[in-house]
C-alpha positions in Angstrom: -7.8 -7.3 31.3 -6.2 -3.9 31.1 -3.2 -5.3 29.3 -5.3 -6.5 26.3 -6.9 -3.1 25.9 -3.4 -1.5 26.0 -2.1 -3.9 23.4 -5.1 -3.4 21.2 -4.9 0.4 21.4 -1.2 0.3 20.5 -1.8 -2.0 17.5 -4.7 0.2 16.2 -2.6 3.4 16.7 0.3 1.9 14.7 -2.1 0.9 11.8 -3.6 4.4 11.8 -0.1 5.9 11.6 0.9 3.7 8.7 -2.3 4.2 6.6 -3.0 7.6 5.1 -3.7 9.1 1.7 0.0 9.1 0.8 0.1 5.4 1.4 -2.4 4.5 -1.3 -1.8 7.3 -3.7 1.9 7.5 -4.5 4.0 10.6 -5.2 3.7 11.9 -8.8 6.4 11.0 -11.3 6.9 13.3 -14.2 8.3 11.8 -17.4 8.4 13.7 -20.7 5.4 15.9 -19.9 3.4 13.0 -18.4 2.5 12.9 -14.8 2.2 9.4 -13.5 0.6 8.7 -10.1 0.7 5.2 -8.8 -2.3 3.8 -6.8 -1.8 0.8 -4.5 -4.0 -1.6 -2.5 -3.0 -2.2 1.1 -4.1 -5.3 3.1 -3.3 -6.2 6.6 -4.4 -8.3 9.5 -3.5 -8.4 13.2 -4.3 -10.1 16.4 -4.0 -9.3 20.1 -4.3 -11.6 23.0 -3.5 -12.0 26.7 -4.2 -14.4 29.4 -3.8 -15.0 33.1 -3.2 -18.2 35.0 -5.9 -19.3 37.3 -3.7 -21.9 39.0 -2.7 -21.1 42.6 1.0 -20.2 42.2 3.4 -17.8 43.6 2.9 -14.4 41.9 0.5 -13.6 39.2 1.3 -15.4 36.0 0.1 -13.5 33.0 1.2 -12.8 29.4 0.1 -11.1 26.3 1.1 -10.4 22.7 0.3 -8.8 19.5 1.2 -9.6 15.9 0.3 -8.7 12.4 1.2 -8.7 8.8 0.4 -6.9 5.7 1.1 -6.3 2.0 1.1 -3.6 -0.6 0.1 -4.3 -4.2 0.1 -1.7 -7.1 -3.3 -1.7 -8.8 -3.4 1.3 -11.2 -1.5 4.2 -12.6 -3.1 7.6 -13.2 -1.7 9.2 -16.3 -2.1 13.0 -16.8 -0.9 14.6 -20.0 -2.0 16.9 -22.8 -4.5 14.3 -24.0 -6.3 14.3 -20.6 -6.4 12.1 -17.6 -6.8 8.3 -17.7 -6.4 5.4 -15.3 -4.5 2.3 -16.5 -5.0 -0.8 -14.4 -1.9 -2.8 -13.5 -2.1 -6.6 -13.9 0.0 -7.5 -10.8 3.3 -7.0 -9.2 6.0 -4.4 -9.3 7.3 -5.6 -12.7 3.9 -4.7 -14.2 4.2 -1.2 -12.8 7.6 -0.8 -14.6 6.1 -2.3 -17.8 3.2 0.2 -17.6 5.6 3.2 -17.1 7.7 2.0 -20.0 4.7 1.5 -22.2 3.5 5.0 -21.5 6.9 6.5 -22.3 7.0 4.5 -25.5 3.5 5.8 -26.6 4.6 9.4 -25.8 7.8 9.0 -27.8 5.9 7.5 -30.7 3.3 10.2 -30.7 6.0 12.9 -30.6 7.7 11.4 -33.7 4.4 10.9 -35.5 4.5 7.1 -35.4 1.9 4.9 -33.7 2.8 1.9 -31.7 -0.4 0.0 -32.3 
C-alpha cells in the first residue's frame, strides 16, 4: 500500500505547512497606543484511504483519496497598553472580535477624556 503512505505523507505535510505560530497568534494591530493581538483556535480533521480490487480482472484496479476540513475561531485578544498587558476572552465569532476591539477603543477614548464607561 505505497499509495496510502504517499497520500498520508502529503496530507500531513500540508497540515504542517498551514499550522504555525502566526496561524494561532495574529499580527498585532495598533489603535491609539493600544497593541491588540488576536488569538485563534484551529480545528481540523482529515482522512486518507486507498484500496485495490481482489477480483480477477484486466489490469490492476486500485484507487485512493484524501479529504479534510477545518475551521478557525477567534478565542481571545491580548491588549497591551500603558496600563499593562491583559487577555480578553472573546465570546464567539468574528462579530465578537470587532465588538471587543470597539469596546477597547471606547475605553481608551473615555480614559483619555477623563470619563469612565462603566
